[in-house]
N, C-alpha and C positions, 0 to 999 in steps of 0.2 A: 398601343394605342394612343397617340397620342391627342391629351382634353382640347376641346374647342378653348378659346379664351373668351374671358369673360365681357361682358360688355362695357367695362369701364376700358378696356383693352383696345376692345375691337370699334368703337363709338367713333374716333377720330379718322379710322381709315374707311370704316364702311359708309359715313354721309360725308363726308367732303366729296370736292367733282361731281356734284347732281346737276343734270338739265332737267331731267322731268322726272317726277315721282306720279307711281301708278297707283293708283287704290280698289282693292278691292271694294266691294260693295256693302254683303248683307256681312254685317259684324262687325264693320269697319267705318264706313260711313253711315249708315242704318244700324240703331239699334233694334234690326229685326231677327235674329237669329232666331228668339225664344219664339214668337210668331210663326215663322217659317218652322221651326220643326215641331211646335205643338200642333197646328194644322195638317203638316205632311201626317205625326205619329194618327192624328183622327180618320185621316182620310184611305192610308193605307189599312186603318182596321177595318174601316165602310168597306173596303174591298176583300176581303177574308186575306190582309196580310199582317198578324200579330206580331211586334215587337216591341223593348222595352224604346222608353224614348232615350235612354244612354246610346243602344243598337242606333235608333235611327239618328243620332249625331254621328254616331262613329262611321257610317255605312256613307251616308249623304253628304255630311257638312262640305259645301265647298264647291258639291258637285251640279252640273248644269241638269235643268230638265230633261234632257235625250239621256243624259245617263241612268237619271232618275228612271225614267221610263223603260227606258232599257231591264234596269233590277224590276222594274213590277212585272214586266213579263216572262223573267225568269222565275220570281217566288210565287206568280200565281198565272200560268200561262192560261188560264181561261179567262182573264180581266182583259175588258177592253181598256185601251192604255186610253183611248181618248177620250172616255166617259170618268175617267181617274182624272187626268190632267185637268177637265172642265170642273170635277169637284172641286180640288184642291186648291183647282187658281182662283174661283168664283170664293172658297172662305177664308184663301191668303188674302185678298185684296180688299176685302170687307173688313179685315179686321183690321190691314194695315190704314186707309182709311180713316178708321176710328182710333186706331192707337199706336200710330208708327213714328219714334222719333230718333232725332239724330243723335250718333253716339257722342258722348260728353266734351265737350273740345274740340270737335273737330270743324267745326264751323270757324273760330279763332284760329285755327292751323291755316284753313282755306285761306284766310284774311291775309295773317302774315306769309305765306307762298306768296299769295298776289303781290303782293308790298315788298317783296323781295325779286320778286319778277320770276320766279320759281315755277315752270310750268308744270301742270298737274294732270289728269286724266283717273275715268274710270275703266279699269278694267276687269270685266265680270263674267261669272256662267250664269247671271239669269239673263230672261228674255230682255229684250228690248220695251214690251210690253210691261212687265213689272218693273224695270230699272225706270220707266216713265211714270207711274200709278205711284213710287215709292217717293221719289223726286217731288212727287206735286203734293203728294201728303206731307210733305217735312217741307215742302216749301223753299225748295234750295236750286231748283230745274236750271234757275237763269245761273246758280254758282259752277255750274258744268257745262260746257261749252263744248269738251272731248267725252263722248262714251262710246266705250268698245266694249264685245261680247263676243260668246261662244258662237254666236250665229256665223258670224263673222268667219269662222276659220273649219278648216276640216274636225279639226280635234283640239276637243276642249282641254281644260285644266285637271291632271298632270303635265298633260304634253306641254310647250312650250310656245304654240303657237300665237294662243291672243296675246300674250308679253309679248312677241316680237314683231306680231301686227301694229299693236298699238305705237308703240317705238318707232316702225318704220314710217307708219301714216306721219308722224309726229316729228321727223326727222332727226330723229337721236339715236346717238349708237347704244349697244342694250349694257354697255360698259358705265355709261352714266348714268342708267337710268337707277333709282329706288323702286322697289315692292314693297307695300305696306300690305300683310295678308292674313287673318285669321285661321289658315285652313292648311291642312300636312300638302294637302294636294296642290292646294296656289304656292306655297314654301317651293315644293318639288318641281312646279312649272316654273316659278321667278330665277332658280338656282339652271335648269336649263337653258334658261333662257342667257344664264350670263349675265345674269343683273344682280346685282346686291339686293339682298332684302331681309326687312325688320318683319317678323311676328308679333302679332298684335294679341293679345288677349285682357282687353280693356270693356268688352262687351259686357251686358248683362246674362247673357248665356253664358259664359265662363265662369259663374259662382258657384262654389264650390270644387270646379275642378280647375281652378286657373294654372296649378303649380302642374300638375297631371299637363295640363296642356301644353303651355308651355316646354316640358319636355321632351312634348310629340314634335312641337312646330322646331325645335332643338335638332332632334334624331333626323329631320327631314330637312334641313340645312338652314336653317335659319339664321343670317349672322349676328341678330341681337334681336330681345324681345322686350318690344312697347309695354308695360301694363295702362296707360295712362296718355294722352294727347296734350292733358290739361297745363302741366309745368312747361309747354312748351313758354319759352321766355323770348323776345324780340330780338335779345342780345345775343341768340345762340343762332339764329339766324341772319345768315348773309347769302349771297350769291354763291349758288354749290355748295351749301351748310345748312341740313336739316337735324333738327338733335331733340328728341324726345324722354321718357323718363323711364330707364329699364327698371325690369323688375328686381329684384332683390336676389341678394346673391345666395341665398339659402332655395330659393327658385331654379336660379343656372348652375348650381351644385348638383339635384338634382338631372337637373337638363345633360348634362355633360357624365353621367354614370352608365 
């Protein structure tokens, strides 16, 4: 089987002719996954569903509330999913308001996309309520005019519906969209939509698992892996071009095995 090309080879073809960048939210814009996964882990335990934090990450990273509640119903049929959702969201939103911060480098990247007149939006599995609270907590609400989520489509990630909906609403062909995602579900959704996709492993929640998660994103179909937004320089951004910092060759070699 032919191995995927390295990021050095794919970057020029991947990132030119881009009219719209679609950002996942948790773990890409908001450094929220540690908060989300830890509070979900505690809420599950409160309702008699015991699993390790790594198992919670494996099972739920990048999924919608609808999907999580469906899994909760399977794992504990006696559980009230409405009570579970209330408990988890109360814990989650309280900690968001207290501790949530943007992913390092995302605000300068947004500035540069605006300067280059490249449109961008959010395409997230999270609810509008959660997105609104998180954006307010980070003082970023005014920076995102276009926000799309799984509530607007029949099927969430890994189905392509959300990303196709975002592209349609903004009048952009899927082939001219770049999706930046941190979950295999999201990567699969982007590729199913016929879009280019950069897997992102720069969030705090990737500490200690960055190489392994990069391999999972590659296996899901990511065209390129980015470990940071920080090195994106103004001269690498022109209309239709976006360039980030690829992970090391060592990580990419692992990802192609």
